[in-house]
C-alpha positions as CSV (number, residue, x, y, z in Angstrom):
1,M,0.0,0.0,0.0
2,E,1.5,3.3,-1.1
3,A,1.7,6.3,1.2
4,P,-0.3,9.3,0.3
5,S,1.5,11.7,-2.0
6,D,0.6,14.7,0.1
7,L,2.0,13.2,3.4
8,A,4.4,16.1,3.7
9,A,1.4,18.5,3.9
10,W,-0.3,16.5,6.6
11,E,-0.4,18.1,10.1
12,P,-1.2,16.3,13.3
13,P,-4.5,17.1,15.0
14,A,-4.4,19.5,17.9
15,Q,-3.8,17.9,21.2
16,G,-6.1,18.3,24.2
17,G,-5.3,20.6,27.0
18,T,-5.6,24.3,27.7
19,P,-4.4,26.4,24.8
20,T,-1.9,29.2,25.4
21,P,-3.7,32.5,25.6
22,P,-2.9,35.0,22.9
23,T,-0.8,38.0,23.7
24,D,-3.8,40.3,23.7
25,S,-5.7,38.1,26.2
26,P,-7.2,39.8,29.3
27,L,-5.4,37.2,31.4
28,P,-2.8,39.7,32.6
29,M,-5.6,41.6,34.4
30,Y,-6.6,38.5,36.4
31,L,-3.0,37.7,37.3
32,L,-2.3,41.3,38.4
33,A,-5.5,41.4,40.4
34,Q,-4.6,38.1,42.2
35,Q,-1.1,39.2,42.9
36,A,-2.3,42.5,44.3
37,R,-4.8,40.9,46.6
38,R,-2.1,38.6,48.0
39,A,0.4,41.5,48.5
40,E,0.4,44.0,51.3
41,G,1.5,47.6,51.9
42,E,3.5,49.4,49.2
43,E,3.7,46.3,47.0
44,R,-0.1,46.0,47.0
45,Q,-0.3,49.6,46.0
46,R,2.3,49.2,43.3
47,L,0.5,46.2,41.7
48,A,-2.8,48.1,42.0
49,W,-1.2,51.0,40.1
50,N,0.0,48.6,37.4
51,L,-3.5,47.1,37.1
52,N,-5.1,50.5,36.8
53,Q,-2.6,51.4,34.0
54,L,-3.5,48.1,32.2
55,L,-7.2,48.7,32.5
56,E,-6.9,52.2,31.1
57,E,-4.8,51.0,28.2
58,M,-7.3,48.4,27.3
59,A,-10.1,51.0,27.4
60,A,-8.1,53.4,25.3
61,Q,-7.6,50.7,22.6
62,G,-11.3,50.1,22.4
63,G,-12.9,46.7,22.0
64,G,-16.1,44.8,22.0
65,R,-17.7,41.8,23.7
66,P,-14.5,40.0,24.8
67,E,-13.2,43.1,26.5
68,A,-16.5,43.9,28.1
69,D,-16.8,40.3,29.4
70,A,-13.3,40.6,30.8
71,F,-14.3,43.7,32.8
72,H,-17.5,42.1,33.9
73,R,-15.6,39.0,35.2
74,L,-13.2,41.2,37.2
75,L,-16.0,43.2,38.7
76,E,-18.5,40.4,39.4
77,G,-15.9,38.1,41.0
78,G,-14.9,40.6,43.6
79,N,-11.3,40.5,42.3
80,L,-10.9,44.2,42.6
81,D,-12.4,44.8,46.0
82,G,-10.1,46.7,48.3
83,L,-7.5,47.4,45.7
84,V,-6.3,51.0,45.7
85,D,-3.1,52.4,44.3
86,A,-0.7,54.9,45.9
87,D,-2.6,57.8,44.2
88,G,-5.9,56.7,45.9
89,R,-7.4,55.3,42.7
90,S,-9.7,52.4,43.2
91,C,-9.1,49.5,40.7
92,R,-12.8,48.7,40.8
93,A,-13.7,52.3,39.8
94,T,-11.1,52.2,37.0
95,A,-12.6,49.0,35.7
96,V,-16.1,50.6,35.7
97,E,-14.7,53.6,33.9
98,S,-13.0,51.3,31.3
99,L,-16.3,49.4,30.8
100,L,-18.1,52.7,30.3
101,A,-15.5,53.8,27.8
102,L,-16.4,50.9,25.5
103,G,-19.6,52.8,24.8
104,F,-22.9,51.4,23.6
105,P,-24.2,48.8,24.3
106,Y,-21.6,47.7,26.9
107,A,-21.9,50.8,29.0
108,L,-25.5,50.0,29.6
109,E,-24.5,46.7,31.3
110,V,-22.7,48.3,34.3
111,R,-24.4,47.2,37.5
112,P,-25.9,49.8,39.7
113,E,-23.7,48.9,42.6
114,D,-20.6,49.4,40.5
115,L,-21.9,52.8,39.3
116,E,-22.4,53.8,42.9
117,H,-18.9,52.7,43.8
118,L,-17.6,54.9,40.9
119,K,-19.6,57.8,42.1
120,N,-18.3,57.6,45.6
121,A,-14.7,56.7,44.8
122,P,-12.2,59.4,45.7
123,V,-10.8,61.4,42.8
124,P,-7.1,62.1,43.4
125,G,-6.5,65.8,43.9
126,T,-10.2,66.8,43.7
127,R,-12.2,65.2,46.5
128,L,-11.8,66.4,50.1
129,S,-11.4,63.9,52.8
130,P,-13.9,64.0,55.7
131,P,-12.4,65.7,58.8
132,P,-11.4,63.5,61.7
133,G,-13.2,63.8,65.0
134,G,-16.8,63.2,63.9
135,P,-19.2,66.2,64.6
136,F,-16.8,67.9,67.0
137,P,-14.8,70.1,64.5
138,A,-18.0,71.6,63.2
139,L,-19.4,72.0,66.7
140,A,-16.2,73.7,67.9
141,V,-16.1,76.1,65.0
142,G,-19.8,77.0,65.4
143,L,-19.7,77.5,69.1
144,G,-16.4,79.5,68.8
145,A,-18.1,81.8,66.3
146,L,-21.1,82.3,68.6
147,A,-18.8,83.1,71.5
148,L,-17.0,85.7,69.4
149,Q,-20.4,87.2,68.4
150,V,-21.3,87.5,72.1
151,V,-18.0,89.2,72.9
152,L,-18.5,91.7,70.1
153,G,-21.9,92.5,71.5
154,L,-20.6,92.9,75.1
155,T,-17.8,95.2,73.9
156,G,-20.2,97.4,71.9
157,A,-18.6,96.5,68.5
158,V,-21.9,95.2,67.4
159,V,-25.2,96.5,68.8
160,P,-27.3,93.6,70.2
161,G,-30.7,93.1,68.7
162,G,-33.5,90.7,68.3
163,L,-32.2,89.4,64.9
164,L,-28.8,88.6,66.5
165,I,-30.5,86.7,69.3
166,L,-32.6,84.7,66.8
167,Q,-29.6,84.0,64.7
168,G,-27.7,82.7,67.7
169,L,-30.5,80.5,68.8
170,L,-31.1,79.0,65.4
171,T,-27.3,78.4,64.9
172,L,-27.1,76.7,68.3
173,L,-30.1,74.5,67.4
174,S,-28.6,73.5,64.1
175,L,-25.3,72.6,65.7
176,T,-27.0,70.5,68.3
177,L,-29.0,68.6,65.7
178,L,-25.8,68.0,63.6
179,T,-24.2,66.6,66.6
180,V,-26.9,64.1,67.6
181,A,-28.5,63.2,64.2
182,A,-27.3,60.4,62.0
183,V,-25.2,61.5,59.1
184,G,-27.3,61.6,55.9
185,S,-30.6,61.4,57.7
186,P,-33.4,63.8,56.9
187,L,-32.9,65.5,60.2
188,Y,-29.2,65.9,59.6
189,R,-29.8,67.4,56.1
190,G,-32.4,69.7,57.5
191,A,-30.1,71.0,60.2
192,L,-27.3,71.5,57.7
193,A,-29.6,73.5,55.4
194,L,-30.9,75.6,58.3
195,L,-27.3,76.3,59.5
196,T,-26.3,77.3,56.0
197,V,-29.3,79.7,55.5
198,V,-29.0,81.3,58.9
199,S,-25.3,81.8,58.6
200,G,-25.6,83.2,55.1
201,V,-28.2,85.7,56.3
202,G,-26.2,86.6,59.3
203,L,-23.1,87.3,57.2
204,G,-25.2,89.3,54.7
205,M,-26.4,91.6,57.6
206,V,-23.2,93.5,57.1
207,L,-24.6,94.9,53.8
208,V,-27.8,96.2,55.4
209,P,-27.7,99.6,57.0
210,D,-28.9,100.1,60.6
211,V,-29.2,96.3,61.1
212,P,-27.0,94.5,63.6
213,A,-24.4,92.5,61.8
214,G,-24.0,88.9,62.8
215,W,-20.9,88.4,60.6
216,A,-18.9,86.5,63.1
217,A,-21.5,83.9,63.8
218,G,-22.4,83.8,60.1
219,L,-18.9,83.2,58.9
220,G,-18.2,80.6,61.6
221,G,-21.6,78.9,60.8
222,L,-20.7,78.6,57.2
223,V,-17.4,77.0,58.0
224,A,-19.2,74.6,60.5
225,A,-21.7,73.7,57.8
226,F,-18.9,72.9,55.3
227,L,-17.2,70.6,57.9
228,A,-20.5,69.0,58.7
229,A,-21.2,68.4,55.0
230,L,-17.9,66.6,54.6
231,R,-18.7,64.0,57.3
232,K,-19.3,60.4,56.3
233,S,-21.7,58.0,57.8
């Protein structure tokens, strides 16, 4: 029996086993994520930074269903939870941004909880950190401003009047509610709005002739309201 004439062109069938991923496979993302989760300290931050760079590069190159699925697997598996680089960038937030960058229809597939994480993720250099000490910084500033306003009245620098007394009482009420109310609750938001309005009006009294100016309590109240707004639950 003669051998086939095209024996030289014959190729053996592919053998079983896991194929080697192509060079453009999203596998490096998973490897970096796993390495970062196992690392600690500065090494963890360094690997998280590398992962963020890789995610951004993939998003910049564009893509389709394979890239979107890769981002989904990273997010849904919790592989990125707790990974933050030295610049304060969350890897999970970067992955969400990368998925959104793929455009329609993949941007519509982002889960609500991932969008919420992106919304609340710190933006390096733009988002202020909440002040330490809970409600006490805002309380201290507000009470200090009220005390200064009282001193100004006692020394005759500001003529006391009914509006100043009302401003002081409302400011004190607002500070008390901001101290005892849960952050983000309707009562907390109402007290914050009241303090802002009262302080703004008190500061604006300077521009009204023949009206006692509550500028000290107004200025301090606005600073206290700002500190209270930065608080986290």
